[in-house]
Chimera marker file (.cmm) of the C-alpha trace (Angstrom):
<marker_set name="trace">
<marker id="1" x="-24.234" y="-20.827" z="51.942" r="1" g="1" b="0" radius="0.5"/>
<marker id="2" x="-25.781" y="-20.118" z="48.540" r="1" g="1" b="0" radius="0.5"/>
<marker id="3" x="-25.171" y="-22.541" z="45.714" r="1" g="1" b="0" radius="0.5"/>
<marker id="4" x="-24.748" y="-20.732" z="42.461" r="1" g="1" b="0" radius="0.5"/>
<marker id="5" x="-24.381" y="-24.075" z="40.549" r="1" g="1" b="0" radius="0.5"/>
<marker id="6" x="-22.263" y="-26.813" z="39.280" r="1" g="1" b="0" radius="0.5"/>
<marker id="7" x="-19.709" y="-25.759" z="36.914" r="1" g="1" b="0" radius="0.5"/>
<marker id="8" x="-19.809" y="-27.879" z="33.799" r="1" g="1" b="0" radius="0.5"/>
<marker id="9" x="-18.203" y="-25.762" z="31.119" r="1" g="1" b="0" radius="0.5"/>
<marker id="10" x="-15.691" y="-22.761" z="30.993" r="1" g="1" b="0" radius="0.5"/>
<marker id="11" x="-13.960" y="-20.538" z="28.580" r="1" g="1" b="0" radius="0.5"/>
<marker id="12" x="-10.380" y="-19.365" z="29.284" r="1" g="1" b="0" radius="0.5"/>
<marker id="13" x="-9.096" y="-16.001" z="28.034" r="1" g="1" b="0" radius="0.5"/>
<marker id="14" x="-5.458" y="-15.127" z="28.785" r="1" g="1" b="0" radius="0.5"/>
<marker id="15" x="-4.054" y="-11.860" z="27.891" r="1" g="1" b="0" radius="0.5"/>
<marker id="16" x="-0.495" y="-11.011" z="26.798" r="1" g="1" b="0" radius="0.5"/>
<marker id="17" x="-0.500" y="-7.320" z="28.025" r="1" g="1" b="0" radius="0.5"/>
<marker id="18" x="0.009" y="-5.544" z="31.241" r="1" g="1" b="0" radius="0.5"/>
<marker id="19" x="-2.181" y="-2.564" z="30.054" r="1" g="1" b="0" radius="0.5"/>
<marker id="20" x="-5.426" y="-4.641" z="30.702" r="1" g="1" b="0" radius="0.5"/>
<marker id="21" x="-6.502" y="-5.066" z="34.250" r="1" g="1" b="0" radius="0.5"/>
<marker id="22" x="-6.758" y="-8.866" z="33.860" r="1" g="1" b="0" radius="0.5"/>
<marker id="23" x="-3.933" y="-11.292" z="32.963" r="1" g="1" b="0" radius="0.5"/>
<marker id="24" x="-6.676" y="-13.943" z="32.608" r="1" g="1" b="0" radius="0.5"/>
<marker id="25" x="-10.411" y="-14.327" z="32.706" r="1" g="1" b="0" radius="0.5"/>
<marker id="26" x="-12.444" y="-17.636" z="33.091" r="1" g="1" b="0" radius="0.5"/>
<marker id="27" x="-16.141" y="-17.601" z="32.338" r="1" g="1" b="0" radius="0.5"/>
<marker id="28" x="-17.997" y="-20.242" z="34.309" r="1" g="1" b="0" radius="0.5"/>
<marker id="29" x="-21.121" y="-22.112" z="32.812" r="1" g="1" b="0" radius="0.5"/>
<marker id="30" x="-23.408" y="-24.613" z="34.223" r="1" g="1" b="0" radius="0.5"/>
<marker id="31" x="-23.689" y="-28.199" z="33.323" r="1" g="1" b="0" radius="0.5"/>
<marker id="32" x="-25.898" y="-27.205" z="30.319" r="1" g="1" b="0" radius="0.5"/>
<marker id="33" x="-23.055" y="-25.284" z="28.974" r="1" g="1" b="0" radius="0.5"/>
<marker id="34" x="-25.145" y="-22.135" z="28.320" r="1" g="1" b="0" radius="0.5"/>
<marker id="35" x="-26.219" y="-20.914" z="31.906" r="1" g="1" b="0" radius="0.5"/>
<marker id="36" x="-23.532" y="-18.282" z="32.940" r="1" g="1" b="0" radius="0.5"/>
<marker id="37" x="-22.666" y="-18.709" z="36.624" r="1" g="1" b="0" radius="0.5"/>
<marker id="38" x="-19.997" y="-15.939" z="36.842" r="1" g="1" b="0" radius="0.5"/>
<marker id="39" x="-16.112" y="-15.649" z="36.305" r="1" g="1" b="0" radius="0.5"/>
<marker id="40" x="-12.853" y="-15.888" z="37.784" r="1" g="1" b="0" radius="0.5"/>
<marker id="41" x="-10.879" y="-12.704" z="37.200" r="1" g="1" b="0" radius="0.5"/>
<marker id="42" x="-7.033" y="-12.732" z="37.553" r="1" g="1" b="0" radius="0.5"/>
<marker id="43" x="-5.588" y="-9.240" z="38.124" r="1" g="1" b="0" radius="0.5"/>
<marker id="44" x="-2.255" y="-8.082" z="36.863" r="1" g="1" b="0" radius="0.5"/>
<marker id="45" x="-1.929" y="-5.596" z="39.796" r="1" g="1" b="0" radius="0.5"/>
<marker id="46" x="-3.142" y="-7.031" z="42.990" r="1" g="1" b="0" radius="0.5"/>
<marker id="47" x="-3.797" y="-3.518" z="44.256" r="1" g="1" b="0" radius="0.5"/>
<marker id="48" x="-6.671" y="-3.330" z="41.843" r="1" g="1" b="0" radius="0.5"/>
<marker id="49" x="-8.463" y="-6.142" z="43.790" r="1" g="1" b="0" radius="0.5"/>
<marker id="50" x="-10.876" y="-4.126" z="45.931" r="1" g="1" b="0" radius="0.5"/>
<marker id="51" x="-12.936" y="-6.936" z="47.062" r="1" g="1" b="0" radius="0.5"/>
<marker id="52" x="-12.414" y="-10.779" z="46.837" r="1" g="1" b="0" radius="0.5"/>
<marker id="53" x="-15.636" y="-11.399" z="44.933" r="1" g="1" b="0" radius="0.5"/>
<marker id="54" x="-18.676" y="-9.463" z="43.422" r="1" g="1" b="0" radius="0.5"/>
<marker id="55" x="-22.256" y="-10.863" z="43.437" r="1" g="1" b="0" radius="0.5"/>
<marker id="56" x="-24.198" y="-9.369" z="40.424" r="1" g="1" b="0" radius="0.5"/>
<marker id="57" x="-27.483" y="-10.657" z="39.042" r="1" g="1" b="0" radius="0.5"/>
<marker id="58" x="-27.001" y="-13.930" z="40.887" r="1" g="1" b="0" radius="0.5"/>
<marker id="59" x="-23.603" y="-14.536" z="39.415" r="1" g="1" b="0" radius="0.5"/>
<marker id="60" x="-20.317" y="-14.694" z="41.260" r="1" g="1" b="0" radius="0.5"/>
<marker id="61" x="-17.070" y="-13.019" z="40.050" r="1" g="1" b="0" radius="0.5"/>
<marker id="62" x="-14.197" y="-14.189" z="41.886" r="1" g="1" b="0" radius="0.5"/>
<marker id="63" x="-11.202" y="-12.018" z="42.168" r="1" g="1" b="0" radius="0.5"/>
<marker id="64" x="-7.615" y="-13.547" z="42.213" r="1" g="1" b="0" radius="0.5"/>
<marker id="65" x="-3.986" y="-12.474" z="41.726" r="1" g="1" b="0" radius="0.5"/>
<marker id="66" x="-2.539" y="-13.497" z="38.395" r="1" g="1" b="0" radius="0.5"/>
<marker id="67" x="-0.277" y="-15.873" z="40.193" r="1" g="1" b="0" radius="0.5"/>
<marker id="68" x="-3.280" y="-17.849" z="41.297" r="1" g="1" b="0" radius="0.5"/>
<marker id="69" x="-4.254" y="-18.861" z="37.811" r="1" g="1" b="0" radius="0.5"/>
<marker id="70" x="-2.523" y="-22.255" z="37.757" r="1" g="1" b="0" radius="0.5"/>
<marker id="71" x="-4.341" y="-23.467" z="41.006" r="1" g="1" b="0" radius="0.5"/>
<marker id="72" x="-7.769" y="-22.324" z="39.706" r="1" g="1" b="0" radius="0.5"/>
<marker id="73" x="-7.379" y="-23.986" z="36.119" r="1" g="1" b="0" radius="0.5"/>
<marker id="74" x="-6.069" y="-27.069" z="37.935" r="1" g="1" b="0" radius="0.5"/>
<marker id="75" x="-9.392" y="-27.172" z="39.969" r="1" g="1" b="0" radius="0.5"/>
<marker id="76" x="-11.312" y="-26.814" z="36.727" r="1" g="1" b="0" radius="0.5"/>
<marker id="77" x="-9.450" y="-29.449" z="34.956" r="1" g="1" b="0" radius="0.5"/>
<marker id="78" x="-9.221" y="-32.200" z="37.491" r="1" g="1" b="0" radius="0.5"/>
<marker id="79" x="-12.308" y="-31.805" z="40.053" r="1" g="1" b="0" radius="0.5"/>
<marker id="80" x="-15.544" y="-33.155" z="39.097" r="1" g="1" b="0" radius="0.5"/>
<marker id="81" x="-18.242" y="-32.300" z="40.325" r="1" g="1" b="0" radius="0.5"/>
<marker id="82" x="-17.144" y="-28.655" z="41.035" r="1" g="1" b="0" radius="0.5"/>
<marker id="83" x="-19.547" y="-26.204" z="42.558" r="1" g="1" b="0" radius="0.5"/>
<marker id="84" x="-19.559" y="-22.275" z="42.750" r="1" g="1" b="0" radius="0.5"/>
<marker id="85" x="-20.745" y="-21.074" z="45.986" r="1" g="1" b="0" radius="0.5"/>
<marker id="86" x="-20.968" y="-17.859" z="47.910" r="1" g="1" b="0" radius="0.5"/>
<marker id="87" x="-21.462" y="-16.914" z="51.520" r="1" g="1" b="0" radius="0.5"/>
<marker id="88" x="-21.767" y="-13.552" z="53.319" r="1" g="1" b="0" radius="0.5"/>
<marker id="89" x="-18.021" y="-12.643" z="53.253" r="1" g="1" b="0" radius="0.5"/>
<marker id="90" x="-16.364" y="-15.399" z="51.015" r="1" g="1" b="0" radius="0.5"/>
<marker id="91" x="-17.084" y="-17.065" z="47.557" r="1" g="1" b="0" radius="0.5"/>
<marker id="92" x="-15.289" y="-19.756" z="45.724" r="1" g="1" b="0" radius="0.5"/>
<marker id="93" x="-15.197" y="-23.318" z="44.477" r="1" g="1" b="0" radius="0.5"/>
<marker id="94" x="-16.157" y="-26.433" z="46.297" r="1" g="1" b="0" radius="0.5"/>
<marker id="95" x="-15.777" y="-30.136" z="45.379" r="1" g="1" b="0" radius="0.5"/>
<marker id="96" x="-17.924" y="-33.053" z="46.703" r="1" g="1" b="0" radius="0.5"/>
<marker id="97" x="-16.601" y="-35.686" z="48.987" r="1" g="1" b="0" radius="0.5"/>
<marker id="98" x="-13.874" y="-37.796" z="47.760" r="1" g="1" b="0" radius="0.5"/>
<marker id="99" x="-12.474" y="-41.123" z="48.832" r="1" g="1" b="0" radius="0.5"/>
<marker id="100" x="-9.097" y="-41.223" z="50.744" r="1" g="1" b="0" radius="0.5"/>
<marker id="101" x="-6.317" y="-42.443" z="48.558" r="1" g="1" b="0" radius="0.5"/>
<marker id="102" x="-8.224" y="-41.967" z="45.416" r="1" g="1" b="0" radius="0.5"/>
<marker id="103" x="-5.073" y="-40.773" z="43.563" r="1" g="1" b="0" radius="0.5"/>
<marker id="104" x="-4.652" y="-39.952" z="39.971" r="1" g="1" b="0" radius="0.5"/>
<marker id="105" x="-5.761" y="-42.397" z="37.149" r="1" g="1" b="0" radius="0.5"/>
<marker id="106" x="-2.963" y="-44.330" z="35.764" r="1" g="1" b="0" radius="0.5"/>
<link id1="1" id2="2" r="1" g="1" b="0" radius="0.2"/>
<link id1="2" id2="3" r="1" g="1" b="0" radius="0.2"/>
<link id1="3" id2="4" r="1" g="1" b="0" radius="0.2"/>
<link id1="4" id2="5" r="1" g="1" b="0" radius="0.2"/>
<link id1="5" id2="6" r="1" g="1" b="0" radius="0.2"/>
<link id1="6" id2="7" r="1" g="1" b="0" radius="0.2"/>
<link id1="7" id2="8" r="1" g="1" b="0" radius="0.2"/>
<link id1="8" id2="9" r="1" g="1" b="0" radius="0.2"/>
<link id1="9" id2="10" r="1" g="1" b="0" radius="0.2"/>
<link id1="10" id2="11" r="1" g="1" b="0" radius="0.2"/>
<link id1="11" id2="12" r="1" g="1" b="0" radius="0.2"/>
<link id1="12" id2="13" r="1" g="1" b="0" radius="0.2"/>
<link id1="13" id2="14" r="1" g="1" b="0" radius="0.2"/>
<link id1="14" id2="15" r="1" g="1" b="0" radius="0.2"/>
<link id1="15" id2="16" r="1" g="1" b="0" radius="0.2"/>
<link id1="16" id2="17" r="1" g="1" b="0" radius="0.2"/>
<link id1="17" id2="18" r="1" g="1" b="0" radius="0.2"/>
<link id1="18" id2="19" r="1" g="1" b="0" radius="0.2"/>
<link id1="19" id2="20" r="1" g="1" b="0" radius="0.2"/>
<link id1="20" id2="21" r="1" g="1" b="0" radius="0.2"/>
<link id1="21" id2="22" r="1" g="1" b="0" radius="0.2"/>
<link id1="22" id2="23" r="1" g="1" b="0" radius="0.2"/>
<link id1="23" id2="24" r="1" g="1" b="0" radius="0.2"/>
<link id1="24" id2="25" r="1" g="1" b="0" radius="0.2"/>
<link id1="25" id2="26" r="1" g="1" b="0" radius="0.2"/>
<link id1="26" id2="27" r="1" g="1" b="0" radius="0.2"/>
<link id1="27" id2="28" r="1" g="1" b="0" radius="0.2"/>
<link id1="28" id2="29" r="1" g="1" b="0" radius="0.2"/>
<link id1="29" id2="30" r="1" g="1" b="0" radius="0.2"/>
<link id1="30" id2="31" r="1" g="1" b="0" radius="0.2"/>
<link id1="31" id2="32" r="1" g="1" b="0" radius="0.2"/>
<link id1="32" id2="33" r="1" g="1" b="0" radius="0.2"/>
<link id1="33" id2="34" r="1" g="1" b="0" radius="0.2"/>
<link id1="34" id2="35" r="1" g="1" b="0" radius="0.2"/>
<link id1="35" id2="36" r="1" g="1" b="0" radius="0.2"/>
<link id1="36" id2="37" r="1" g="1" b="0" radius="0.2"/>
<link id1="37" id2="38" r="1" g="1" b="0" radius="0.2"/>
<link id1="38" id2="39" r="1" g="1" b="0" radius="0.2"/>
<link id1="39" id2="40" r="1" g="1" b="0" radius="0.2"/>
<link id1="40" id2="41" r="1" g="1" b="0" radius="0.2"/>
<link id1="41" id2="42" r="1" g="1" b="0" radius="0.2"/>
<link id1="42" id2="43" r="1" g="1" b="0" radius="0.2"/>
<link id1="43" id2="44" r="1" g="1" b="0" radius="0.2"/>
<link id1="44" id2="45" r="1" g="1" b="0" radius="0.2"/>
<link id1="45" id2="46" r="1" g="1" b="0" radius="0.2"/>
<link id1="46" id2="47" r="1" g="1" b="0" radius="0.2"/>
<link id1="47" id2="48" r="1" g="1" b="0" radius="0.2"/>
<link id1="48" id2="49" r="1" g="1" b="0" radius="0.2"/>
<link id1="49" id2="50" r="1" g="1" b="0" radius="0.2"/>
<link id1="50" id2="51" r="1" g="1" b="0" radius="0.2"/>
<link id1="51" id2="52" r="1" g="1" b="0" radius="0.2"/>
<link id1="52" id2="53" r="1" g="1" b="0" radius="0.2"/>
<link id1="53" id2="54" r="1" g="1" b="0" radius="0.2"/>
<link id1="54" id2="55" r="1" g="1" b="0" radius="0.2"/>
<link id1="55" id2="56" r="1" g="1" b="0" radius="0.2"/>
<link id1="56" id2="57" r="1" g="1" b="0" radius="0.2"/>
<link id1="57" id2="58" r="1" g="1" b="0" radius="0.2"/>
<link id1="58" id2="59" r="1" g="1" b="0" radius="0.2"/>
<link id1="59" id2="60" r="1" g="1" b="0" radius="0.2"/>
<link id1="60" id2="61" r="1" g="1" b="0" radius="0.2"/>
<link id1="61" id2="62" r="1" g="1" b="0" radius="0.2"/>
<link id1="62" id2="63" r="1" g="1" b="0" radius="0.2"/>
<link id1="63" id2="64" r="1" g="1" b="0" radius="0.2"/>
<link id1="64" id2="65" r="1" g="1" b="0" radius="0.2"/>
<link id1="65" id2="66" r="1" g="1" b="0" radius="0.2"/>
<link id1="66" id2="67" r="1" g="1" b="0" radius="0.2"/>
<link id1="67" id2="68" r="1" g="1" b="0" radius="0.2"/>
<link id1="68" id2="69" r="1" g="1" b="0" radius="0.2"/>
<link id1="69" id2="70" r="1" g="1" b="0" radius="0.2"/>
<link id1="70" id2="71" r="1" g="1" b="0" radius="0.2"/>
<link id1="71" id2="72" r="1" g="1" b="0" radius="0.2"/>
<link id1="72" id2="73" r="1" g="1" b="0" radius="0.2"/>
<link id1="73" id2="74" r="1" g="1" b="0" radius="0.2"/>
<link id1="74" id2="75" r="1" g="1" b="0" radius="0.2"/>
<link id1="75" id2="76" r="1" g="1" b="0" radius="0.2"/>
<link id1="76" id2="77" r="1" g="1" b="0" radius="0.2"/>
<link id1="77" id2="78" r="1" g="1" b="0" radius="0.2"/>
<link id1="78" id2="79" r="1" g="1" b="0" radius="0.2"/>
<link id1="79" id2="80" r="1" g="1" b="0" radius="0.2"/>
<link id1="80" id2="81" r="1" g="1" b="0" radius="0.2"/>
<link id1="81" id2="82" r="1" g="1" b="0" radius="0.2"/>
<link id1="82" id2="83" r="1" g="1" b="0" radius="0.2"/>
<link id1="83" id2="84" r="1" g="1" b="0" radius="0.2"/>
<link id1="84" id2="85" r="1" g="1" b="0" radius="0.2"/>
<link id1="85" id2="86" r="1" g="1" b="0" radius="0.2"/>
<link id1="86" id2="87" r="1" g="1" b="0" radius="0.2"/>
<link id1="87" id2="88" r="1" g="1" b="0" radius="0.2"/>
<link id1="88" id2="89" r="1" g="1" b="0" radius="0.2"/>
<link id1="89" id2="90" r="1" g="1" b="0" radius="0.2"/>
<link id1="90" id2="91" r="1" g="1" b="0" radius="0.2"/>
<link id1="91" id2="92" r="1" g="1" b="0" radius="0.2"/>
<link id1="92" id2="93" r="1" g="1" b="0" radius="0.2"/>
<link id1="93" id2="94" r="1" g="1" b="0" radius="0.2"/>
<link id1="94" id2="95" r="1" g="1" b="0" radius="0.2"/>
<link id1="95" id2="96" r="1" g="1" b="0" radius="0.2"/>
<link id1="96" id2="97" r="1" g="1" b="0" radius="0.2"/>
<link id1="97" id2="98" r="1" g="1" b="0" radius="0.2"/>
<link id1="98" id2="99" r="1" g="1" b="0" radius="0.2"/>
<link id1="99" id2="100" r="1" g="1" b="0" radius="0.2"/>
<link id1="100" id2="101" r="1" g="1" b="0" radius="0.2"/>
<link id1="101" id2="102" r="1" g="1" b="0" radius="0.2"/>
<link id1="102" id2="103" r="1" g="1" b="0" radius="0.2"/>
<link id1="103" id2="104" r="1" g="1" b="0" radius="0.2"/>
<link id1="104" id2="105" r="1" g="1" b="0" radius="0.2"/>
<link id1="105" id2="106" r="1" g="1" b="0" radius="0.2"/>
</marker_set>
């Protein structure tokens, strides 16, 4: 398992067109806010996803269906710390250990 880095900041782009390959694109940055770790790409047409992720220059580009956007943005908004990892055949997000029954703050 290779750690790309802890996700500290992100930029969301959401597109109102079906003519573009992506419905949304989330750029992922390290905790310093400037180190680009990769991105999450959300494809309009699932058949355009030729691989689940791409490694390029030490960065990870995760490929999702447009319908997966709510789950990924939820992770970014609600989990801390959140890490970006890649393995031989899979890449994705990972949180740290959390206590059982932690629940949401009231």
